[in-house]
C-alpha positions in Angstrom: 0.0 0.0 0.0 1.3 3.4 -0.9 2.5 5.5 2.1 0.6 8.6 0.9 -2.6 6.7 0.9 -1.9 5.4 4.4 -1.2 8.9 5.7 -4.3 10.2 4.0 -6.4 7.6 5.8 -4.7 8.6 9.1 -5.5 12.3 8.6 -9.1 11.5 7.6 -9.7 9.3 10.7 -8.2 11.9 13.0 -10.4 14.6 11.6 -13.6 12.5 11.8 -12.8 11.4 15.3 -12.3 15.0 16.5 -15.6 16.0 15.0 -17.3 13.1 16.7 -16.0 14.5 20.0 -17.9 17.7 19.4 -21.6 17.4 20.1 -23.7 20.4 19.1 -26.4 20.4 21.8 -29.6 22.2 21.0 -31.5 23.5 24.0 -34.7 22.2 22.5 -33.2 18.7 22.7 -32.3 19.1 26.4 -34.9 18.1 29.0 -35.6 21.6 30.2 -37.6 20.4 33.1 -34.4 19.2 34.6 -32.7 22.5 34.1 -33.0 25.6 36.2 -33.7 28.8 34.3 -31.0 31.4 34.0 -32.3 34.8 34.7 -29.9 37.4 33.2 -30.0 41.0 34.2 -28.2 43.9 32.4 -27.9 46.3 35.3 -28.2 50.0 35.2 -24.4 50.4 35.7 -23.7 48.2 32.6 -22.7 45.1 34.5 -24.3 41.7 33.8 -25.7 39.4 36.5 -24.7 36.7 36.8 -21.1 37.6 35.9 -20.7 34.3 34.0 -23.8 34.9 31.8 -23.1 34.1 28.1 -23.0 37.7 27.0 -20.1 39.6 25.5 -20.2 43.3 26.4 -18.4 46.1 24.4 -19.4 49.7 25.0 -23.2 49.7 24.8 -23.6 46.5 22.8 -24.4 43.2 24.5 -24.2 40.1 22.5 -25.3 36.6 23.3 -22.6 34.0 22.8 -24.8 30.9 23.1 -28.4 29.7 23.6 -30.0 30.5 26.9 -32.8 28.7 28.8 -34.0 31.6 30.8 -34.9 35.3 30.7 -33.2 38.7 30.1 -34.2 41.8 32.1 -32.8 45.1 30.8 -32.3 47.9 33.4 -29.9 50.1 31.4 -30.8 52.8 28.8 -29.4 53.2 25.3 -28.1 49.7 24.7 -28.2 47.2 21.9 -29.0 43.6 22.7 -27.8 41.4 19.8 -28.8 37.8 20.0 -26.1 36.7 17.5 -28.7 34.3 16.0 -29.0 32.4 19.3 -32.2 31.4 21.0 -33.7 32.5 24.3 -36.2 29.9 25.4 -38.6 29.5 28.3 -40.7 26.7 29.9 -44.0 27.3 28.2 -44.9 24.0 26.5 -47.9 25.1 24.4 -50.6 24.2 27.0 -52.6 27.1 28.5 -53.5 25.0 31.6 -52.7 27.0 34.8 -51.7 30.1 32.8 -53.7 33.3 32.9 -53.8 34.6 29.3 -53.3 38.3 28.5 -56.4 39.7 26.6 -58.8 36.9 27.5 -60.5 39.1 30.1 -61.8 38.5 33.6 -63.9 35.5 32.7 -60.9 33.2 33.2 -60.8 30.9 36.1 -59.5 32.4 39.4 -57.4 29.3 39.8 -55.1 30.2 36.9 -51.7 31.6 37.6 -51.5 35.3 36.8 -47.7 35.7 36.9 -46.2 35.7 33.5 -42.8 34.5 32.4 -41.3 37.2 30.1 -38.5 36.4 27.7 -37.0 39.9 27.2 -38.3 42.6 29.7 -37.6 46.3 29.9 -37.4 46.8 33.7 -38.4 50.3 34.9 -40.2 53.3 33.4 -36.9 55.0 32.8 -35.4 52.3 30.7 -35.7 53.3 27.0 -33.9 53.7 23.7 -33.2 49.9 23.6 -32.5 48.1 20.3 -33.2 44.3 20.3 -32.0 42.5 17.2 -31.0 39.1 15.8 -32.5 36.9 18.5 -34.9 34.0 18.6 -37.4 34.1 21.5 -39.7 31.1 22.2 -41.8 29.4 24.8 -42.8 32.2 27.1 -46.0 33.7 28.4 -44.8 36.9 26.8 -41.9 36.8 24.4 -41.0 40.5 24.7 -42.6 43.1 26.8 -42.0 46.6 25.4 -43.6 49.0 27.8 -41.2 52.0 27.6 -40.5 54.5 24.8 -38.1 55.0 21.9 -37.3 51.3 21.5 -36.7 49.2 18.4 -37.3 45.5 17.8 -35.8 44.3 14.5 -34.6 41.2 12.8 -36.0 38.9 15.6 -38.0 35.7 15.5 -40.6 35.5 18.2 -42.6 32.3 18.3 -44.3 29.4 20.2 -45.4 31.7 23.0 -48.8 32.9 24.4 -48.1 36.5 23.4 -45.2 37.1 21.0 -44.8 40.9 21.7 -46.7 42.9 24.2 -46.5 46.6 23.3 -47.6 49.3 25.7 -45.1 52.1 25.2 -45.2 55.0 22.8 -42.8 55.9 20.0 -41.6 52.3 19.4 -40.6 50.6 16.2 -41.3 46.9 15.4 -40.0 46.1 12.0 -38.5 43.2 10.0 -39.5 40.6 12.5 -40.8 37.0 12.2 -43.8 36.6 14.6 -45.1 33.0 14.3 -47.2 30.3 15.9 -48.1 32.3 19.0 -51.5 32.4 20.6 -51.4 36.1 20.0 -48.8 37.6 17.7 -48.9 41.2 18.9 -50.8 42.5 21.8 -51.4 46.2 22.4 -52.0 47.3 25.9 -52.3 51.1 26.1 -54.3 53.1 28.6 -54.3 56.6 27.1 -57.5 58.4 26.7 -58.4 59.0 23.1 -56.5 56.0 21.9 -57.9 52.5 21.4 -55.2 49.9 20.7 -52.2 51.9 19.5 -51.1 55.5 19.4 -50.1 57.0 16.0 -46.4 57.2 16.8 -45.8 53.4 16.6 -44.0 52.1 13.5 -45.0 48.5 12.6 -44.0 47.3 9.1 -42.2 44.7 7.1 -43.0 42.1 9.8 -44.0 38.5 9.0 -47.2 37.5 10.9 -47.5 33.7 10.3 -50.1 31.3 11.8 -50.7 33.1 15.1 -54.1 32.1 16.5 -54.8 35.9 16.7 -52.5 38.0 14.7 -53.2 41.2 16.7 -55.0 41.6 19.9 -55.4 44.5 22.4 -57.4 46.1 25.1 -59.7 49.1 24.6 -58.9 50.6 28.0 -60.8 53.8 27.3 -64.0 54.4 25.3 -63.7 53.7 21.6 -63.0 56.9 19.7 -64.8 56.3 16.4 -63.6 59.6 14.9 -60.0 58.9 15.4 -57.9 58.5 12.3 -57.1 54.8 11.5 -53.5 53.9 12.4 -51.2 52.9 9.6 -49.3 49.6 9.5 -47.1 50.5 6.5 -44.3 52.9 5.5 -46.4 54.4 2.7 -45.2 51.8 0.2 -45.2 48.4 2.0 -46.7 47.0 5.1 -46.5 43.6 6.7 -47.0 40.0 5.6 -50.2 38.4 7.0 -50.7 34.6 6.6 -54.4 35.0 6.7 -54.6 37.8 4.1 -57.1 36.8 1.3 -56.6 39.6 -1.1 -55.1 39.4 -4.6 -52.2 41.1 -6.4 -53.5 41.6 -10.0 -50.5 43.7 -11.1 -47.9 41.4 -9.5 -46.1 44.2 -7.7 -45.9 42.2 -4.4 -48.5 44.4 -2.7 -52.1 43.3 -2.1 -54.8 45.1 -4.0 -56.9 45.8 -0.9 -55.8 46.7 2.6 -55.5 44.2 5.4 -58.1 45.3 8.0 -56.9 44.6 11.5 -59.8 46.3 13.1 -61.7 49.6 12.9 -58.7 51.7 13.7 -55.8 49.5 12.4 -55.3 49.3 8.7 -52.4 47.9 6.6 -52.9 49.7 3.3 -50.1 47.8 1.5 -50.0 44.2 2.8 -47.1 42.1 1.4 -48.0 39.1 -0.6 -44.8 37.3 0.4 -42.6 37.7 3.3 -39.5 39.8 2.8 -38.1 38.7 6.1 -35.1 36.3 6.2 -35.6 33.8 9.0 -32.8 33.9 11.5 -30.7 30.7 11.4 -30.6 29.4 15.0 -27.0 29.1 16.2 -26.0 26.2 18.3 -22.7 26.3 20.2 -20.7 23.1 20.0 -20.0 21.6 23.4 -17.6 18.8 24.4 -19.2 15.6 25.5 -16.7 14.0 27.8 -17.6 10.4 27.1 -17.7 10.7 23.3 -14.5 12.7 23.4 -12.8 10.0 25.4 -14.0 7.3 23.0 -12.8 9.3 20.0 -9.3 9.7 21.5 -9.0 6.0 22.2 -10.3 5.2 18.7 -7.7 7.6 17.1 -4.9 6.1 19.2 -5.9 2.5 18.3 -6.2 3.2 14.6 -3.0 5.1 14.5 -1.2 2.3 16.3 -2.6 -0.3 13.8 -1.6 1.8 10.8 2.0 2.3 12.2 2.3 -1.5 12.6 1.0 -1.9 9.0 3.6 0.6 7.7 6.4 -1.3 9.5 5.4 -4.6 7.9 5.3 -2.9 4.5 8.9 -1.7 4.9 10.0 -5.3 5.5 
């Protein structure tokens, strides 16, 4: 046997064995019931609790470095939380048993649990000007709770929760997000007289609303103002994609011929016929599995030894 062929086999076996020693563990594959949730806090002074939380911090940018089973609470102004394509997941398993549901009103059983588990929460009325981007959020009572002002949610995927995003703060932007398979995609919870579900300074466009049981929900906390100008869900040229939109596109420009009517005061004049949003690829950090790594090392050593013995025999 040619020595080059033998060496090529040795190299290939070593590479394959090393790769076998790396097991990419997805949080969804882990039994989360046996895990304790990691509750991460970005403190007002810029520090992160706990100190070993998987977040890189540079200036005002905080970036996740791996998937997290837990929550993130933001207590600092003017920061960017970049998920890096990683996933923040919670314990909600799709069943509404023992969970009080936002928007379902007081008719729910008093035995239900009223405390919500929130994925990303802005903690405090003075916490504002936050940018959340490039993060997957799933399996929460509320995926994101945006209840302060001047914040932006963009390029995120929020799914498999009771409420995807709960919006109750003014002057916020929700754009270019994928909101999918939630009981309620977007919930508006304002309590300002003269407004019904949302004030006019909210920007909501280029989002992908896919297969939510209710795409948009909200509470009319004050009397309905029937003379109020309908709110716009577009930028003047394009709005959002709605999976339950039944309109046509006769001129094939990618925009529906008729508006998507959310309710009496919410109108998407230019609904998108197809989604322009690119789904975030979930990133899974490789982790060493001690047992498989040990087996791989033994395997490499054994094969290398056998090949060396073979090469010695060939020389004879």
